C-alpha positions in Angstrom: 105.9 90.7 99.8 104.4 89.4 103.0 101.1 91.1 103.8 100.0 92.5 107.1 96.4 92.4 108.3 94.5 94.2 111.0 92.6 91.3 112.5 91.1 92.9 115.6 90.6 96.4 117.1 89.6 97.8 120.5 89.3 101.1 122.3 88.7 102.5 125.8 87.3 105.9 126.8 87.6 106.8 130.5 84.6 108.0 132.6 81.2 109.0 131.4 80.7 111.3 128.4 81.2 115.0 129.3 79.0 117.5 127.5 79.9 121.1 126.7 78.1 122.5 129.8 80.1 120.2 132.1 83.7 120.9 130.8 84.5 123.7 133.1 82.9 121.9 136.1 85.5 119.1 135.5 88.5 121.2 134.5 87.7 124.1 136.9 87.3 127.8 136.5 90.5 129.7 136.2 90.6 132.3 139.0 86.9 131.4 139.6 85.9 133.1 136.3 84.3 131.5 133.3 86.2 131.4 130.0 85.4 134.1 127.4 86.6 131.8 124.6 85.1 128.5 125.4 81.8 128.9 123.5 83.5 130.3 120.4 86.0 127.4 120.2 83.4 124.7 120.9 81.1 126.1 118.2 83.9 125.9 115.7 85.1 122.4 116.6 81.6 120.9 116.8 82.4 118.4 119.6 79.4 117.6 121.8 80.8 115.0 124.2 84.2 113.8 125.2 85.9 111.8 128.0 88.3 112.8 130.8 90.5 110.6 132.9 90.2 113.0 135.8 87.2 113.6 138.1 85.7 116.9 139.3 88.2 116.9 142.3 91.0 116.6 139.7 91.9 113.1 140.9 93.3 110.9 138.1 90.9 108.0 137.6 93.1 106.2 135.0 96.7 106.8 134.1 97.8 107.0 130.5 99.2 103.5 130.7 95.9 102.3 132.3 93.9 103.5 129.4 96.3 101.9 126.9 96.2 98.6 128.7 92.3 98.6 128.8 92.2 99.4 125.0 94.7 96.6 124.3 92.7 94.1 126.3 89.5 95.1 124.5 91.4 94.5 121.2 92.7 91.1 122.2 89.3 90.0 123.5 88.2 89.9 119.9 91.1 87.6 118.8 91.9 84.0 119.6 95.6 84.9 119.8 96.7 84.8 123.5 98.2 88.0 124.8 101.4 86.2 125.8 101.9 85.2 122.1 102.1 88.7 120.8 105.5 89.1 119.1 105.7 92.9 119.0 104.2 95.7 121.1 104.3 99.1 119.3 103.0 102.0 121.3 102.6 105.8 120.9 101.5 108.7 122.9 102.0 112.5 123.1 103.0 112.4 126.7 103.4 109.4 128.9 102.8 109.4 132.7 106.6 109.5 133.2 109.3 111.3 131.4 111.3 108.0 131.4 111.1 105.1 130.9 109.4 104.9 127.5 105.7 104.6 127.4 105.8 101.2 125.7 107.6 99.7 128.8 104.8 100.8 131.1 102.2 99.4 128.8 104.0 96.1 128.5 104.2 95.8 132.3 100.5 96.5 132.5 99.7 93.8 130.0 102.2 91.3 131.3 103.5 90.3 127.9 106.9 88.4 128.4 110.0 89.1 126.3 108.1 91.0 123.6 109.8 93.1 120.9 109.1 96.7 122.1 108.7 100.0 120.2 107.6 103.5 121.4 106.8 106.3 119.0 106.9 109.8 120.3 105.1 112.7 118.7 101.6 114.1 118.5 98.7 112.9 116.2 100.8 111.1 113.6 102.8 109.1 116.1 99.9 106.6 115.8 100.8 106.1 112.1 104.5 105.8 113.1 103.7 103.0 115.6 101.6 101.2 112.9 104.3 101.6 110.3 106.9 100.0 112.7 104.6 97.1 113.3 103.8 96.5 109.6 107.5 96.6 108.7 108.4 94.1 111.4 105.7 91.7 110.1 106.7 92.2 106.4 110.4 91.4 107.0 109.4 88.3 108.8 110.8 89.1 112.3 107.4 88.6 114.0 104.0 87.0 113.0 101.9 89.4 115.2 102.1 92.9 116.5 99.9 94.8 118.9 99.7 98.6 118.3 98.5 100.6 121.3 98.0 104.3 121.2 96.8 106.4 124.1 96.3 110.0 125.0 95.7 111.7 128.4 95.5 115.4 127.9 93.1 116.5 130.6 95.7 116.7 133.4 97.2 119.6 131.4 94.0 121.5 131.6 93.3 121.8 135.3 92.6 125.4 136.3 95.5 125.2 138.7 97.9 124.9 135.8 96.8 128.2 134.3 96.7 129.9 137.7 100.3 128.9 138.3 101.2 130.6 135.0 99.6 133.9 135.9 95.9 133.2 136.0 93.0 134.4 133.9 94.5 137.7 132.7 97.8 136.1 131.7 96.2 133.4 129.4 96.2 134.2 125.7 94.2 132.5 123.0 97.0 130.1 121.9 97.4 128.7 125.5 93.6 128.3 126.1 92.6 127.0 122.7 93.5 123.3 123.2 91.7 123.3 126.6 88.4 123.1 124.7 89.8 120.8 121.9 91.5 117.8 123.4 90.3 114.8 125.6 91.3 111.4 126.7 91.1 107.9 125.2 93.1 104.9 123.7 92.8 102.6 120.8 94.5 99.3 119.8 94.9 97.3 116.6 96.2 93.8 116.3 98.2 93.1 113.2 99.1 89.6 111.9 100.8 88.1 108.9 97.8 85.9 108.2 94.2 87.1 107.8 91.4 86.1 110.2 87.8 86.4 109.3 86.9 89.8 107.9 89.9 92.0 108.3 91.9 94.8 106.7 94.9 94.2 104.5 97.5 96.9 104.8 98.1 98.1 101.3 100.5 101.0 102.0 101.4 103.7 104.5 103.0 107.0 103.6 103.8 110.2 105.6 105.2 113.6 104.7 106.8 115.8 107.3 107.2 119.6 106.7 109.2 120.4 109.8 112.0 121.7 107.5 109.9 124.5 106.1 107.4 125.5 108.8 107.8 126.6 112.4 106.4 124.9 115.5 102.6 125.2 115.7 101.7 123.0 118.7 104.0 122.5 121.7 104.6 122.0 125.4 107.8 123.2 127.0 108.6 126.3 125.1 108.9 129.9 126.4 105.9 132.1 125.9 107.9 134.6 123.9 108.7 133.1 120.4 112.0 135.0 120.5 113.0 133.1 123.6 114.7 129.8 122.6 114.7 128.3 126.1 113.2 124.9 126.8 111.4 124.3 130.1 114.5 122.5 131.2 116.6 125.6 130.9 114.8 127.6 133.6 116.5 127.6 137.1 113.7 125.5 138.6 110.6 123.7 137.3 108.6 126.2 139.3 110.2 129.1 137.3 109.3 127.3 134.1 105.7 126.9 135.2 105.3 130.5 136.4 106.6 131.6 133.0 103.9 129.6 131.2 106.5 127.3 129.6 104.5 124.2 130.7 101.2 125.2 129.1 100.2 123.4 125.9 100.0 125.9 123.1 98.7 126.0 119.5 99.8 128.8 117.2 96.4 129.2 115.5 97.8 131.6 112.9 99.7 128.6 111.5 97.0 126.1 111.9 95.3 126.6 108.5 98.4 125.2 106.8 97.4 121.7 107.8 94.5 121.6 105.3 96.6 122.6 102.4 99.4 120.2 103.4 96.9 117.3 103.8 95.4 117.8 100.4 98.8 118.3 98.8 99.9 114.9 100.2 96.8 113.3 98.8 97.4 114.8 95.4 101.0 113.5 95.5 99.7 110.0 96.3 97.3 110.3 93.3 100.2 111.3 91.0 102.2 108.3 92.2 99.3 106.0 91.3 98.7 104.8 94.9 95.4 106.6 95.6 92.3 106.7 93.4 89.7 108.8 95.0 87.0 107.7 92.5 87.5 104.1 93.6 87.9 104.8 97.3 85.0 103.5 99.4 85.6 105.0 102.8 87.7 107.9 104.2 88.5 108.2 107.9 90.1 111.6 108.4 91.3 112.8 111.8 90.4 116.5 111.4 90.7 118.1 114.8 87.7 120.4 114.4 84.5 120.6 112.3 85.9 123.9 111.1 88.3 122.1 108.9 85.9 119.6 107.4 84.4 121.9 104.8 87.8 123.4 104.0 89.2 119.9 103.2 86.0 119.1 101.1 86.3 122.3 99.1 90.1 122.0 98.4 89.8 118.4 97.3 86.9 119.3 94.9 88.9 122.3 93.6 91.8 119.9 92.8 89.5 117.4 91.1 90.0 114.8 93.8 86.6 115.1 95.5 85.5 112.2 97.9 81.7 112.0 98.1 80.2 113.1 101.5 78.7 109.7 102.2 82.2 108.1 102.1 83.5 110.2 105.0 83.4 108.8 108.5 84.2 110.5 111.8 83.3 110.1 115.5 84.8 113.5 116.5 81.5 114.9 117.6 80.7 112.2 120.2 84.2 110.8 121.2 86.1 114.1 121.0 89.6 114.8 119.7 91.8 112.3 121.4 95.0 113.4 119.6 97.2 110.5 118.5 94.6 107.9 119.6 91.8 109.5 117.5 92.4 107.4 114.3 92.7 104.2 116.4 89.4 104.8 118.1 87.8 105.9 114.9 88.6 102.8 113.0 87.4 100.6 115.9 84.1 102.4 115.9 83.8 102.2 112.1 84.4 98.5 112.0 82.0 97.8 114.9 79.3 99.5 112.8 79.9 96.9 110.1 80.2 99.4 107.4 83.1 97.8 105.6 82.4 95.0 103.0 84.9 92.6 101.4 86.7 94.2 98.5 86.1 97.8 99.6 89.0 100.2 100.2 89.6 102.5 103.1 91.9 105.4 103.6 92.9 106.8 107.0 94.3 110.3 106.9 96.1 111.7 110.0 97.3 115.3 109.9 99.5 116.6 112.7 100.0 120.3 113.5 103.0 119.9 115.9 105.4 120.9 113.2 103.3 119.7 110.4 103.3 116.0 109.4 100.6 114.2 107.5 100.2 110.4 107.4 98.1 108.2 105.1 97.2 104.5 105.6 95.4 102.6 102.9 93.5 99.3 103.5 91.5 96.8 101.6 88.7 94.8 103.3 89.3 91.0 102.9 87.5 87.9 104.0 89.8 85.0 105.1 
């Protein structure tokens, strides 16, 4: 089998770091009143700083495609491969700047890559793994010799106070519609994959994902009616203004279902152990995209209970300083990890990406090699 290697990484975070005291100054006070829930949610998620692609006047400083392009350029700056020689561009995002065309088309235009093979994965957090999987498969079947994976997230535009005021204001907002306002932020990451190794790089050993959409309801969404019994999409309302007034354009998280993600993530890891793909005793590094510090101890405890404990010192995250950037989180996390020179030749690394949209968990396993 032809191998695939991550030979370069890059990331981009827009604007200066925003601390917890500044969030409402940027996003704005709903109806001029401070949130009753902000402190509680921030205490649970542990995030200290994050980045937004909007300023305090709610002007967009960078589009989603802009952030993606800047991350891709940072990635390619670390490689001798010219941008124009990239064979495949595989992109992912939760929500592009436009409904159509596809996000990948906008990123390609920004990068100016001619006649590239193009792929766009749509989803939430695990769409990053889908984009990587498509790139790896293309390299392994021999269609291309290089693939640039670019994943970007721009959530802050959803959290302007005016969005909530249009949906009824402070008194109409429930916990589920405000929760993600204090969780998500903006950023982009990029990985270059090639069929041949360059210097110290990561060999892709395997990628697996397990979706549970057949057995669990929607947990995180945009575009659904507020009432769970109402099956309408935002496009079913007479006008977009009607959909907005009904709260159908607010991003929501059903926090009652959210705890399922820990069990499903651990169940998937145990399945990989049973298949002989994963050996937690021999694993050197674990990069897990947990969306909140609240889940860290729960994952630890459940792994230990199942006899699959991964030692504390093997875990790596940048959640607390870079924020939860959704599908871009694992891309930015790996870039930070590699730049800290933690990985040594021969060591193994597992990236774990749970997604709560309708529950999907992805796993990517790498070995550090020296060309």
